[in-house]
Structures are given as structure tokens and as C-alpha cells.
Phi, psi and omega in degrees: 000330181296338187273347184254138180295146179303321180298319179290328174298316178295319180298318181293327183266355191305312183295341182269355183278155175285170180302315179295320180293328175297326177294321178296315180300314181297318177297313184294317178301326181272353184218047182300321181297314179294324183294343181293338180236359179280150174276168180298324177297313180298317177299315177300320178296315180295322182275357181062045175222177181275164178299321180301319180298324176295317178295317175299323177301318177301316179294323183296330178276355178100006176276159181279349178174178182298321182299323178292319177298313180298318178302320178299314178299315182301313182297319181295317182294321177297316181294317179294323180292331176288325185273338185284147176279123182294140181270124179282152173282107184278329184245123174249123183243126186287335182281147172294319177271111178280143180290164184304314184293321178300316180298317180298315181294319180293328176296318179296322177297317179298318181293317178296325175295326178296327180294342178270356178300145182309319180294319180294314179302315181299317179291327176297314178295323175298320178296316178304309183297320182293320181289326178292320182280344183292140176280327179218149178228125182244128185243138181216149176190144181238157180065222180297332181292339180294332181298310178293321178300316181296313178304311186292322179296321179292314180297317181288324178294339179278349180239356177202163180267178176059045174244126179226153180244131177289132181279165179284352181278350174093066177244022185300310187294326177295320180280327181295327184295342181272351185285162180236181178288354177259001182274169182223138173251131177246122180243140176251129183211109178235154184302140001276133190292126180283138179296324182301320179294321179293323179298318179297317179297316183292322179295318180300312179293323179297324180274005176060039175257139182302136181233122176250126178247144172245113189212184186271337181206156187299325184256027171293165182310315178277330183299320187286343179249005183278156173292316175227131180243119176256126181242151182246335187227037177298135177068014179250123181274118183204147175270347179228148177268137184272119175292331181297318182287328175296313178298323176299316176300314180294326177297325179295320179296312180300318178299319179297319178295317175305316183295320188262344186229045188298314185298313182292324178298316182299317179295317179297315184287333176294319179297318178298313181301323180295319177294316179302319182289316184293328184252012176045058183290322183246153180292321176233000000 
């Protein structure tokens, strides 16, 4: 049990939890720092459940009680704080009331700092390895999430072959039927979560194909069932999801692929450049 991160332990057990225990799980994942010093009663109050439910949640995860669960969280947070690169305050504002633009920029800095957490870095490298090894990659996203999906499919398609994007007209099953057990599906899902994306995720897992989700939190509808879950706004209180932070996360994935798969990328891009030149695709 000591070798698995608390967040991943919760994710693995999530579907087996009761409705009340799921509330506790969701609260803890979003407030790990606070949970290091809160009592079971305080956590229950914040999660809108009883103290008994918090204790039963501890048992459901395999701990002997709440104190052991909290000790596990405390040790993990101390370790991660040691390994994390501290984020400097880039913006100093003299006013007590910060202006709108300052708040947005500071929120982006906070999110980007979160991407340097050890767990996030580990998941990014796992994503890089999975995408390099995949024979085919199918990408999907609906609503505002389609913007990020489209960007990623274009960026990934420029450095490797066999990358396709599901259209908004609904061609997932036609494209999915061509995948193999070595293929990967990448889904983008941000609030409000589209039912179509969740159906794609559920189909992918049912067919035992690797599923990577890019979402706002570990326990989002697609996040909790994915093979790998990449998050951009964990522990961030916001009414809107930032496309800038999503693109920054995807940039890290692309950079990792460049680092590990240089030779294949070079061959692929040489072919592309020849086509671009022969058919005068670009003005310059």
C-alpha cells in the first residue's frame, strides 16, 4: 500500500464506495493539504456526511482506521512538498483588491506549478511512453473540450503517423473499429461533461484498450475510469476551465515525445516537409 499514491488508491476503489464515501473521496482529493490536520468530524462536515462515513471510508481503502489514513496523507504531502519546485510570486500587486487580469494570471501560475508536482510529472511520462508505443491513436472531445482535442491531434499528427480525431458529427465507432489492443484512445473532458465523451471512455475500457483522459480532476466521470488521468486544475477553485493550462500540459507531453522518439519524429517530419513543399501548402 505504501508504494501507491493516495490519489491512485482512491481512484482504484472509487466504484466500490457508497454514495457517502464517494463524497469523502471527492473532498479529500481536492483538499489533501487541509486533510492533513482535519479531524474525521471536520472532514465529514465539509463533505456533508457523518463522521462514521469518513471512518468507514478509511476501512474501504484498506486502512485500519482514520488515523492511519490521515498519517498516509501527511507523509505523502511532506514528501511531495520536498520534491516540488516552489513557485515564486511573479506578480506583486499593491492593492488589496486584485484586478481581474492579475487574478487570471496568478491562477495560471498556480496551475502551471501544479504540473510540476511529482505525481503529475510521473503521469506525463507515462503518457509519453504510452503514446510512443501505440500503433494508432484516436482522440475525442466534445463541446469546449473539442478545441483542445483538435489542437492535440494536429500537434501529435505532425510528429507521428496514425493519429485521428473524432469529428463532432459522431464517427467514433467507425474509427474505433480499426483499433487494436496496442492502440490508445485520448479523451478530453471538462465541465460541463459531455455524455458522448463518457460513452467513448466507457466503450474504450470495456474493449480493454488503453484510455488516457485529459480532464480537470482525478475523479471526474472520465478521470476515474481512465488508464492514465492527466489533470490541469486539481485543487483550484474556478468557475471556468483554462484552455491555456490545458495547452501547456499538452506541450509537456509533446516535448516528452520529442525527447524520447527523436529518430522516428525526424523521419516523419522529413516526409511531411517534402509533401508541404511539393504541394505548396504554406505561403512561406
